[in-house]
N, C-alpha and C positions, 0 to 999 in steps of 0.2 A: 491570816489566823488560818483559816478553812484547807489552804492550800498546807502550811506547816502539820495540821492535823490528818491529813490525809495521806502526804509521807508517809509522818510516824507510824502511820495505821497498815503501809504496803511493806516498812521497812521490819514492822513486827509481825507481820503472815508472812514475810519472806522465812526470820531466824523461826518460828515456830513451828515453821513448814520445810527445813532445809533436810531430813532426811528425806520428806516425796518425791522427792529430785533423782531419779535412779533407784529408787526403789521401785520392787515390782514385784511386792508382795501386799499380802492383802486376808486380814483374818476374818475366817468364815461361819466358824463357831467352835466351841469348845463341849467336851465329853465326860461328865462324871465315869469314872471309875471304882473298882473295886479295890484297888488298893491305896493303903491307907497313906504311906510314903513312896510314891511310883518313882523310882529312877529309870527304870529299862524299858524301850517299844521296838517293838519289830513285827512285820506284815510279813506276811505270806508272797509271791510274785506276784499275785494279781488283787492281792490286798481287801480279799475275801473273809483272813484272816489276820486275827490283830493279838499280840503278844505281850503282857504287862507282866516285869518284875516289880521289887519293892521289896520296902527295909520294915521287920516287926512282925509280918502273917506268913515268912517262911512258904511263900508258894507265888509260883508262876500260873496267873489267870491268861485262859484264851477267850477271844470273841469271836463271833460272826458276823460278818458285816454283809447284808442283804445288796447292800451297790460297792463296788471297789473302792478302797480306799476315801471312802466316806462315813466318817467315825458316829457321825448322827443315826446312821442304820445299824450301830456297832450292842449287838445283845452279850452278854457272857454266855456261856456252855458250863456245862459240869466238867470239862476237858480243866485239869489243875496239876503240876509238881512240885512235893511238896520236896523242899529241900533243908532241911531244921537239922537234916545227922550231918551236912555240910557245914552249913551256914546259914545262921536265922536272918541276916541281913545281908542284902546283894540289891549292885546298884549299879547291876549294868547287864545289858541282855543281845544276844547275837547269834543268827542260827546261819549254819551253816545253807549255801544256794541251792541245795537238792532238800533241804529241812529234815534231815535225819540227825543234823548234828547242832547240841545249845550251849550255848557257851555263856554262865553266870556269873559276875563280878561279885568275887564276897569279900565283905569290908569288917567281919570280926576282927579285934586287935589281935594282930601277930598271927594270922592266919589269911590276910590277904592273898589273893592269885586269881589266875583263870578257872574256873570251876566245866567241866566238859562232862555232857552226858550225851548219851544216843537214846536219839528218839527211836524206836522199832516202828512205829507208823509215824512218816513223814508227816511233819506238821502238827503231830496230834502231842501234847504236851503230857499226858495224860500216860503215855508209854514210854516216859522219862527212865533211864535205867545211869545212875552215875557210874565215872569210869574213873579220870584221874582230876588231880589238882596241879598248874601248871605255872610256874613262878611262884610259890608260895613263899610268902613272906620277903621277897626281894625287891619290893616296892610297892609304892601307895597308889595303887590298879586304879583309874577312876572309870572308866572305858576302853573299849578297844574299837576294831572296824578289820573290814580285812578288804584287799582290794578284788576286781570282778572272781578272778578264776583263784582264789582262795589260797593264791601260791604267796603273797605277802601278807604279814599281820603289823597292826601299828597298835602302840600303847598309850594312852595316853596318863602320864605318872605323874602323880599330884604332888610330888617333890622337889621342895625347893621353889624354883623360879616355874616349875612345872615343864617338863620332854613329853614332845610325843617321840616316840621309838618304833624303827622299823626291822622285822625281820624276815627272813626269808625262809622260807616253807620248802621242803623235797616234795610234800604230796599236797596238793589241796586240802585245807583244814585241817591238816596235821600238826598240832602246837607242838609236838613229845620232842622233836628234835630243830625247835628255831633256831635259826643263827642270825646273829646282829648285824646289821648293815650299817645303820646312821642314826641320829636323832639331832634334834631342833627343838630349841628353846621359846624361837617365835623369828619375827621377822628384823631386818636389821635395825629397828626404832624403839621396840618394843619386845617385853618379853612374854609368853603366855599368860603369865601370871598377873600382869600391869593389867592386860586386855582383860581379864576373866578371873578376876579373883578368888575363887571357890571354884576348881576347874569341874565339870559333869559329863559331858556328851563330847562324843566323835564322829566326826561321819565325812563324807565324802562324795561329790557327784560318782557321776556314773563311766562314765568315764578319765576319772581320777586327773581332773585339770581345776577342779576346787574341792578344798576342804573349809571344813565346819565344826566349832567349837560352842558350846555352852557352857555355862555356870553362874550362878546367883548373889556372884559376885555385882556384876553389871546388870544381870537381868536380860541381855542381847546373845544374839545367834550371832556370830562374828565370823565373817566368808573371807576368806584365804584361795591366792592363784597360785596354783604351782607352775613355775617354768614348764617341767616335763612330768606328766599325768604320774602319779603317785612315787615321785621325787620329793624328799623332804629339805632338799640342799638350796632351794633359789623360792624364800615364801614371800609373797607380796599381800598382803593385808589390801581387802577391797572394802570393809566397813563394818558395821556390825547395827543387825534390826533390832531396834527396839522390841522386846514380849510384855514389857513392866506391867501394861494392860490388862496381858490374860494369864500372867503365872505371876504369882508374888515371890515363887522360889524355882528356877529354870533348871530341869535335872538333864533327860534324856531326849533325843533328837532319831527324826526319822524323815524318809524322804519314800515318795510315790516311784515307783519303776520310770516314769517317764518324767520324773523331777517337778509336775506341777503340781503336786501336792506337799505339804513340809507340817507336819506333827512332834510337838512340843509340849515334853509333860514337867507338869508343875508337882515338887514333892513337899511342899507347905502341909502341914499334918490335916489338916481340917479341908485342903481343897480337891484331892482327888482329881485332877481332873485332865485330859490328853486334848490341845486344842491344835485346830487341822486349820492352815493359809495355806491360800492358792498363789501361785506363785504364775505370772504370765509369759514364761515361757522356762526351760526344764532348768534345774538348778539355780535359777535365777533371784534369789535371795535378794542381793545389791546389786549387782548387772549380773547379764545373759551371760552365758559361756561365750566366748570370741572365737567363732570358727576360725578365722585364721590365725589364730593361737594354739591351734589343734594341730599336729603334726597327721594325724591320721587324715580329717577333715581337708588338710590343704592338700595332700597326697593324692586322696580321689576327685580334686579338682583339677588337679594336675593331669592326670590320668584320663582325663577325657581328651583334652588337649592334645594330650602326647600321644594318644591312641591317632584322633586325627588325623596327625601327621605323620607319623607308622603307618599308615592305612593309604597312604598314597604309593608310600614307599616300597610295600608288597602287591600291592594293585601292580604298581606300571615295572616290575620287578621279572616278573614270568613272561612279560610280553617283549621287555628290552632283551630276556634270557632267548627267546624265541627271535627275535629277529638277528642278534649273535649268531644263534645255531643256523640261520637262514645264512646268512654272508659267509658264514667259517666252510659252511658245504654248498657253498652258492653256485661251483663246477657241477655240481650234479644234476642231472635233468630228473624233470618228472618224479619230485621230490614225494610226490604221494599222487594216487587219481581216486578218487572219490567224487559222489554225488551228496551232496549235500543241502538240508532245507531244513530254514529256522521257520517255524512255528509257536507263536507265541498268542496265546489263549487271549492276556487281557488285550485290549483294543486298542491302547494308543500303541504299547510297543507292534502290536501287529500292522498298527499302520505303516509305522519303521519300518518293519521286515518287509512290505510289500514295494516301500518307497526307497526310501534313504539307502539300504541295504544294496539292495541291485544295485543303485547309482555308485554307492561307494567303492562296490567290490568290482564293479566290471571294468574290462580295459577299455581305457581312454580310446585306445586305436580300434575302430570297430572295421577297421579291414584285417585286422588280426584272424587267422588262422587256423597256425601254429597250435595244433591238442597241446602241447607239450608246456606252453605257454598262458593256456587255460585252463589245465588244470585245479585241482582243489588240494589243499592239504588240511588235515585234523590233526589237534595234538593238545596234547593235556599235561598239566605239571599240579603236583599237590607237593605243597609247604606244610611243613614244620616248622616252628621258629620260637624258642625256648632263650627268655632275655630276664636283666636283671637291669634296677635301675637304686643303687645303693640311697640310705639313710643321708639329708641335710640336717643344717641345723635347722628346716623349718617344716624340714617333709621326712614322710614316713620311708620305707623303701619299699619297693614293687617288684612282684614278679612276673614275668611275663607270660606266657603260651599264646601260641598264634598257632591255627590250624586254617587252611584253606582250599581250594582244588580248583584250577582256573582249567578251562574251557576255550579253545581257540580253532576258527580257523582263516586260511589264507588264501592264496594266489599270484603267482607271478603274473606279469603283463608283458607285452611283446618290448616294452621297453625297458625290462628288467626291473621296474618299481614292484615289489610286494606289497600288497594293502590286506587287510585283518580285522578279524574283532574277535573280542576274546570277553566272555563271561567269568567273573570270578564272586565263589561263594566261600566266605571266609568267618571265624570265630575267634574274637580275643578274649582272654581270661587272665584277667590280672588280678593279683592279692594285696592287698594294701594292707602294712602295716603286720600284728599280729595277733587282732581282736579280731578278724574275720570281715574288717572289710572287704570290698569286693566290686568290679566290674566287670560286667559279660555280653559284650558286644557283638551282634551281628552281621551281617555288610555283604551287599548283594551290589556288583558294581560291570558296569558295561564301558568296554573301554575300544574305541576305533586307532586303529595304529597303519604305520605305513613306513617303509625303509627304502630309501632313495639312492641311487649311485648318485656321483656328484668324479665322474672318471673311473678306471677302471679299480682302484684300491680304494676309493674315497668315501662313505656313506653319510646319509644326513639318514637319523631316523627319529620319528616325531609322534605322536601318540595325545590322542583327547578322550577323556570319559569322563562318567557320571558313577555317585554312588550311593548308594542308600543305606541310613544305620538305625540301627534299633538297640539302644542301650539298658540293658537292667542293672540299676544298682543297689547296693548294699553297703550304707555306712553304720558300722557294729562298733558300740562303747564298750562292749563287753558284758552287760547285764542287760543293755536292752539296742534294738536297731533299727535303723529306717529304713525305706525302700523306696525307690524310684525308679521310673520307665521313661527312657528320652528319648525323643527323634531325631534325625539330621539327615542332611544329606549334603554332597560333597560336588566338585567338578575341579581336575585335575588333568593338568597336561606334563608332557617331559618335551626335550628338543634335545638333544646329541651329535655328536662330531666325529665321528671314526676315518682317520687314516692307516692302512695297513701297510707295514714293510716287511718282504717278502724272502727267504732264500730259503734253499735247499730245504724246504717243507715247513721253514720254520718260521713264523709269524709275530711281528711287533704289532701293537695298534694302540699307540695314544688315542685318549679320547677327551671331549669335554660334554658335561652335561648338566643341563638346568632342570629343575622340580620344581612347579608351582602349582598353586591352588587355594579353592577358598572351602571352607567349610563353615555350615550354619547349625548351631545345636538349637533348639526349640525349647521356650520352658518347661520346666517343671515343678510339679511340688512333692517334697515324700511323705510318704505315709508309715504307719506304725507305732510312734512314738509322740502323741500330741505336743507336749512340750518340746522337744527337738526336732521337730519337722521342719525343714527346710525350704524356702522355696526359692527355686531359680531363673534368672532373667533370660533370653534369649542370649546367645553365645555365639560370635563372628572367630573364626582361627583365620588369619593368611598364613601360607605357607611361598617358602624360597627357598633353595637350595640348590648352591652352585656345586662340582664333581668334577675332579680332572684324575687321570688316572692312566692304566695300561693295560693289557692283554698280551699275554703269551697261551701262543700254542702251537704244536707240533702234529703232524699229521705221518701215521705209520699204515702203510697200507699190507693188509693180510689178506690170507688166501679166504675169498666170500665177502671179506667186512672190512673197517677203515676203523681205525683205534685214533681217535684224536684228544689226548688230554692238555686243560691250559689252567693258567693262572692268572688271578685277577688281583689287582691293585686299585682304591681310588680314593683321595681328599679328599673329604665335602665340608663346605663351611656352610651354615642354616644358619639364613641373613632374613631369616623371618622375623616380621616385627611381633614385640610382645602383645597378647592378650587379656583381658582381662574379665573377671566376670563376679556379677552384679548378682547378690542374696540376700536375704530376709528370714527371719521367722516366723511363719506361717501362724503361729499360737500370737506374739506382740508386736511384728513389722518393723524389728530391731532391724535395719541394716547395714549390712557390710559389702566390702567390695576388695576381690582379690588383685592385684596387681602386677604384672611383667611378669605372668606367664610363660614359663617356654623361651626366654630370654635364646640370644644366640647360641649357639654351641659349633664344636670341630669336630669331627669324627672319621674315624679311618674304616675301611672297608674293604678287608680278602677274602678270596676266595679259592677254589679249587678244585676242580672235578674235571671229568671225562664224556667225548661222546661217541658213543657204540654205533656203526649204519651197517646193518647185513642187504645183503643182495638180496635178503628172500624178503623187505620191506618193512622190516623192522627196526627203528631206531629206538635209541634210549640215550639219554643224559641224567648225570648225576652230577649234584654238586654243594658245597658246602661253603656255606659262608660265614664271617663275623664283621658285624658292626660296632666299633669302640670306640666310646666317648669319653670316658675316664676309666680309671682304676673299677669300680662299682657299677659303671654302667655299661650294658652291652647287649645284643643281640644275636642270639647263633640260630641260622637256616639251613636248615634240610631238605632238597632241593631232588625231589628224583619228578623227571616228565617222560613220556610216551611219545611214539609218533610213528603211525601205523600204513602201510598202500594197502588198503585194500581194492579189488579187483573193479572192474566196470558193473559188476551185477552186485556190488552192495550197496549201502546206503546205511547212511544215518540221521537222526534226526534230533533238536533238540526242542524241550516243548518247556514254556515254563510259563506258570498261570498262578498268579497273586505268589505266595511265598514258596507256591511249591517247584519240584522242578522235576520235570523226568526225559529222560534218556534214552533213545531206543534204538535199536539196531537191525537191519532187514539183509540177508543175504539167500540167493538163489543158485543153487546148481541142479544144473540139468530139471529134473520136474522137482527138486527136495527143497523145500523153503525152511527156511527159520527164521522165526522174531522174537527179538529180546529186547523189553524192554525194562526199567528200573525206574522207581519215583521215589523222591524225598524232601523233605519239608523244614530247608535248611534254618529256619527262623521260632521252628517252634519250641519251645522249652519239654518238651519233651518229643521229640521229633516221630513222626510215622513214617514208614518205607516199605518197599516190596518190589520184589523182582516178577516179573513174568516172561515165562518162557512158550514157547507156539511154535511144535515142529510140523510140518503136512506137506504132502504134494499134490501139485495138479495133474491130470491128464489134461 
């Protein structure tokens, strides 16, 4: 008998609390307000002002909140807007995002419509002035809502089965020429009128992925998921949150900017209250917003992985270009003759420069005394890359801009092996979607490379490098945004084999190449909107790409110079393992995983350019390339590289200190000395830079 009683108790407990499992809302308190029959509620952006509209008193009241979005601190001030000349009963209230327009929903019989007022002072209802009435008498309007930019208008029409109608606006919050787009009567199983017997309030989450309606028929806040933000074509009901314990007749609804607060009005004549609720995650009345179902969130996560993989390509391309240039011009002796000094103020890098670099760059044959073979060459390459990855069914589009400068040095040993080192400073700016989400990634890369002959016309090229990554991320939902900063490290390498077939200065070079690498991104937590901040775990990204292709070039010997145009073609198969990102809401701890990021892809790389080599010692290489994956996914690259042969009296110095880089040049001509140095902090949000010139004589 005792066992039966315990089982019965458990069953009753579970059924009595069935809504508690999954719901993330909790009541805080209620605040008495002046409006006798309150219907409409709105706030300014930081929640320090609250506005209430209602029936029978013909006024919109304004409240000051000493703590943003805390109604217990609300005090009514003297500002009010009287609207009795247009409508005595008002059942809805909305403000434009800048607080200079106010929209009231009139309910006088035969005069229902959206009444527009201008506010001469933003968020000051005492400065209200009537403009016009929209949709007058056309439908039974219960409430309205806008998207974040004010270019979409949603009307909750209480006619028949109840409709939610969507209109497009030619300019933000300008209803005068609204164009009908679509409407919905509910979900696939129930109409809005079945879900809420007497429609009252309408609201959306800031990212448009959730919609909410209220009504006093069921006295619940009904939550819906939209498969596409602010799109009514596919609406799925999440559930209803019962607020009957705090409100006898539910009317208006509003949320705080970060979605951690929900406010519901009670329009019963004698109640006059606004109830405040805490949400454990932004806009999660029933369930938290699923970031894996948001196209901008998915695209932002994908962008980090894609940028890590692209970084390997963008870092290796200049070095590979350099090695190809060296072999195209391999018949030229003494490409440059410079004295190069590497100086690192960072102790670790300084140790490398004194030990590893001389060993790596030195000629293995110690008996070599040929000055031609021991000469140095200094080169540089500037890169601008513009690209786009189109949107998919789960991810928004991405617009990619990359700029970088690579500085390198190499020399040829007596065994005809070219060895060198390159430093790359890069910046990637990626715009995600249409709401302002973005990735700004700064990188510093150190690459060691070697091109080795395997016969007269066959060469192997291989390189190994290390990159340091710092990313600033913005995840914008329209009305609010979160920010993050993430660090990372990357090890990468590349191996290629080329075999050149020559005839009459025309060279055909088939080649195969393998790129590989591993990237680690550290964990980080977003800031900026407490209810929407996400916490990301560490992520590891593997990279393995194979390529086959060919290069065609032809040399033309001109007066005092050589002109060498060429064409590249490569087909690449990305066989990198897919990666995944684990993350959670920092407020509620709800966990998510985005799997199968960056599955294997195939791409075509084409390039065209030329080398110009002069007897004066100045050499120029230009190149345009396109990497095409699909019709909507590509990268355009523009490359300009310079190489200059200085005299033995000239020297260059490269100095790296923390995130600051300094390049200096010194030259001596008889008794005249010239020193030029420049410095720039490539990783700073607002980079500091300077140029120093000194000219002097020594006797």
